[in-house]
C-alpha positions as CSV (number, residue, x, y, z in Angstrom):
1,M,-10.2,13.2,-10.4
2,S,-12.6,11.4,-12.9
3,D,-12.2,14.0,-15.6
4,R,-8.5,14.2,-15.5
5,Y,-7.5,10.6,-14.7
6,G,-10.5,8.5,-15.7
7,L,-11.2,7.4,-12.2
8,S,-14.9,8.0,-11.9
9,R,-15.6,5.6,-9.0
10,V,-12.9,7.1,-6.7
11,S,-14.1,8.9,-3.6
12,L,-11.5,10.4,-1.2
13,L,-12.9,12.7,1.5
14,N,-9.7,13.8,3.1
15,H,-5.9,14.0,2.5
16,S,-5.3,10.4,3.6
17,G,-8.3,8.7,1.9
18,L,-8.7,6.6,5.1
19,T,-12.2,7.2,6.1
20,P,-15.1,4.8,6.3
21,D,-16.7,6.4,3.3
22,A,-13.5,6.4,1.1
23,R,-13.7,4.3,-2.0
24,M,-10.8,3.3,-4.3
25,T,-9.7,-0.1,-5.5
26,A,-6.1,-1.2,-5.6
27,A,-6.3,-1.3,-9.4
28,E,-7.4,2.4,-9.4
29,M,-4.6,3.3,-7.1
30,V,-2.1,1.6,-9.4
31,Q,-3.6,3.5,-12.4
32,L,-3.1,6.8,-10.5
33,L,0.5,5.8,-9.5
34,D,1.3,5.1,-13.2
35,I,0.0,8.5,-14.1
36,A,1.7,10.2,-11.2
37,A,5.1,8.7,-12.1
38,Q,4.9,10.6,-15.4
39,E,3.2,13.8,-14.3
40,M,4.0,14.6,-10.7
41,A,6.9,14.4,-8.2
42,V,5.0,11.8,-6.2
43,R,8.1,9.9,-5.2
44,S,9.0,12.9,-2.9
45,I,6.1,12.0,-0.6
46,L,7.0,8.3,-0.5
47,K,9.3,6.8,2.0
48,G,11.8,4.0,1.8
49,Y,10.2,0.8,3.0
50,P,12.5,-1.9,4.2
51,L,11.9,-5.3,2.6
52,A,13.5,-8.3,4.2
53,A,14.7,-11.1,1.9
54,A,12.3,-13.5,3.7
55,R,9.9,-13.4,6.7
56,G,11.8,-13.3,9.9
57,R,15.2,-12.2,8.4
58,K,16.9,-8.9,8.7
59,D,18.9,-8.9,5.5
60,R,17.3,-6.8,2.7
61,M,16.0,-8.3,-0.5
62,P,18.9,-7.7,-3.0
63,G,18.4,-5.4,-6.0
64,V,15.0,-4.1,-4.9
65,E,14.0,-0.7,-3.5
66,V,10.5,0.0,-2.2
67,R,9.2,3.6,-2.0
68,A,5.7,3.6,-0.6
69,K,3.1,5.3,1.6
70,T,1.3,3.4,4.3
71,G,-2.1,3.9,5.7
72,T,-3.3,2.2,8.9
73,L,-6.5,2.3,10.9
74,N,-7.9,-0.3,13.2
75,F,-8.5,-3.4,11.1
76,T,-7.5,-1.5,7.9
77,R,-4.1,-1.4,6.2
78,G,-2.9,0.0,2.9
79,L,0.5,0.3,1.2
80,A,1.0,1.9,-2.2
81,G,4.0,2.9,-4.2
82,Y,6.7,1.6,-6.4
83,L,9.1,-1.4,-6.5
84,D,12.3,-0.5,-8.3
85,G,14.6,-3.3,-9.5
86,Q,17.9,-3.5,-11.3
87,G,18.1,-2.1,-14.8
88,G,15.5,0.5,-14.3
89,K,12.5,-1.8,-14.0
90,R,9.6,-0.3,-12.0
91,L,6.4,-1.7,-10.8
92,A,3.6,0.4,-9.3
93,F,1.6,-1.5,-6.6
94,A,-1.2,-1.1,-4.2
95,Y,-2.2,-3.4,-1.3
96,F,-5.4,-2.8,0.7
97,A,-6.6,-5.1,3.5
98,S,-9.5,-4.7,5.9
99,N,-11.8,-6.5,8.2
100,L,-14.9,-4.4,7.7
101,K,-17.0,-6.3,10.3
102,A,-14.3,-5.9,13.0
103,R,-13.8,-2.3,12.0
104,A,-17.5,-1.5,12.3
105,A,-17.7,-3.1,15.7
106,A,-14.7,-1.3,17.1
107,K,-15.2,1.8,19.3
108,S,-13.2,4.9,18.5
109,G,-10.2,5.6,20.8
110,D,-7.7,3.0,21.9
111,A,-6.9,0.0,19.7
112,P,-9.7,-2.6,20.1
113,R,-9.0,-6.1,21.1
114,G,-7.4,-8.1,18.2
115,A,-6.4,-5.0,16.2
116,S,-2.7,-5.4,16.9
117,G,-2.5,-9.0,15.8
118,W,-4.6,-8.3,12.8
119,R,-2.2,-5.5,11.8
120,R,0.8,-7.7,12.2
121,R,-0.7,-10.4,9.9
122,A,-1.7,-7.7,7.3
123,I,1.9,-6.4,7.3
124,N,3.4,-9.9,7.0
125,L,1.1,-10.5,4.0
126,E,2.0,-7.2,2.3
127,A,5.7,-8.1,2.7
128,D,5.1,-11.6,1.3
129,L,3.3,-10.0,-1.7
130,L,6.1,-7.4,-2.3
131,R,8.7,-10.2,-2.3
132,H,6.6,-12.2,-4.7
133,W,5.9,-9.3,-7.0
134,S,9.6,-8.4,-7.0
135,R,10.6,-11.9,-8.0
136,V,8.0,-12.2,-10.7
137,H,8.1,-8.7,-12.2
138,L,11.6,-7.4,-11.6
139,S,13.8,-10.4,-12.2
């Protein structure tokens, strides 16, 4: 990946990239998404991601389409993809959140105590960020 895309620090050990030893910054993911948008049919592996107009509402944010891939482990959450707005505007984005201390303390198997609430807060934050980025960069 480093020779082709200039991402020398990236280390992905499996298809998901979600392992304790995986290394990639959000900025590196956005760089890869920018390249992928031009070179590959990456959008075919991304799914539509519903984005509510505001937290707690069911109506969708008008004029914005989100195509993204999620990644979730105990105390780790990632979302990366594209925000498409009116007039052909597109924004590549990546959001990674983790609580490394809680993750290290968690045993494998069932979800550890606190993981569900942590996940909900991480998803709420990612939706808040997507709404903010849409307003700032796609308006």
